N, C-alpha and C positions, 0 to 999 in steps of 0.2 A: 883663313877667314877674311883677312884684309883683301886678298886677291879677289875673292868672290864679291865683296862689297864694291871694289873698283869696277869689276866686270858688270855688275848690276847697274852702277851709276852710268857707265858708258852706254849700256843698252837703253836706259831711259833717255839719255841725251840723244841717241840715234833716233828715237821715236818722236823727238820734238821737231819743230819746224826747222828745216835746213834747206835753203834755196841757194842755188848757184846760178849766176847770170853773168854773161860775158858782154862787155861794152866795147864798142869800137872807138875807144878814147883812152887817154892816159889816166893812170890812177889818180894823179893830182887833180884832173878835171872832175872825175867821178867823186872823189873825196870832197872837193869843194861844193859839189851839188848837194851833198849831205850836210854841209856845215855852214853854208851861206843862206840866211833866211830868205833873201830875194830869189834864190833858186829853188829852195824847198817849196815855197808856195806854188810854184809852177808844176810840180810833179808829185808831191807827197800826198796824194789822195787817189782813190780808185776812179775808174771811168765814171763820168757823170757827177762826180763829187768835187768839192773844193775844200781847202783847209785855211783856217785863220789861226794865227798865233796871238794869244793875249800877252804872252811873255815868251821870250827866247833869248837865252844867254849861252851861246855855244862855246864852252870852255870846260875843262875838267872841273867838276863841282858845280857847273852852271845848271840852270833849270829851264824847262819849257812848260807851257800850258797851252794846249791847242784844242781845236774843234774841227772835226771833219764833218762837213755838212752833206748829208746824204738825202736826196729828195724822196727816196723810197722808204728809208728806215729811220729817218730823223737824225739828230745830232749825236755825235760820238765825242765826248770830252775826255781828255787825258792829260796827265802831267808826267814829268819825268826828270831825271837827273843824269847828266853826262858823267859817267864814272871814269871813262878813259877817252882821250883824244890823242892818237899817235899819228900825226900827219906823215905820209899819206897812206898809212898801213892799216889802221884799226880805229873803230869807234865802238864804245860800249855805253849803253844807256838803259835806264829803266823806263817802263811804261806803266802808269797807274790809272785805273778807271776813276774818273772824278765827275763832278757836276760843273756847271758854268763858273761857280765861285772857287773852284779848285779844291773842294772838300772831297775827301775819299768817299767812294760809293761802292757798294757791293755790285759786282757785274750784273746780277739778276735784277737789281733795282734800277739799273741803267738800261734795261731791255736786252741785255746780252744773255747768252747761254749761262745757266746756273753753274756749269762746270768751268767756266772761264776764270782763270786766276785774277785776283784783284791787282797783282803786280807781276809783270814779266820783265825779263832782262833780254835785251837785244844786243847781239855782238855782230858787227859787220867788219869783214876783213877784205882788203884789196891787194891783189897781186897782179903785177904788170908783166906781160910777155909779148914781144913783137908789136908794141904799140896798142895792144888791147888790154883791157882790165877784166880779170876774173874776180867778181865780188861774191862772197859767201855770206849769207845772212843766217844766223841762228837765233831763234826766239824760244824762250823757255815756256812753251805751251805745247801740249800734245798735237802732233801734226794732224791726227784724225779729227780732233776738235776744231782746229783752225780751218781744215777743209770743209767741215760740216757747217761752220758758222759764216764762211765766206772770207775770213781773214787771210787764208792762204792765197786764194785767187786774187785778193785785193793787193797783196804784195807783188804778185806777178804783173798785174795791171799797172801798178806804180812804177815798176822797173821798166816796163815797156814805154811808159810815158817819159821816164828819164832818158831812155835810149833815144827816143824821138827828139827830145829837147837837145841832147848832146849832138845829134846828127844835124839839127837845124842851125846850130851855132857855127 
């Protein structure tokens, strides 16, 4: 019975958002782009959007509160906690749907799909080989829902922006 439960949990995980992206930069540089606020504001929003951090404290146990400004769909507020920061290998944080005052909000009340979870966990790992960095992002939300709502392509757009930023430096 335990083996079946483990297999079922693994199958569910496989159906969640899982994105691999290769950067032509060291993992230290890619990791810093995820953890230095002055770099995050340059790439951590989809095309045509910008991000503002009301609060950001990048350390284990630290928190953030941000808003992605989207001219087509309005503001998307969220907060989260950094659960793990293992330089330069791994970052784990939560993302929680909020309002501007950082109050928890049900996703549907924030204009999101009613099926979107109020809290997700994001795990980002970095592996370097030959001067390139393979980054793998896992988010605890169904991939089908993320693709339907635009969250999945938004991650891809952000990684492309990050790639461009790293190439320009």
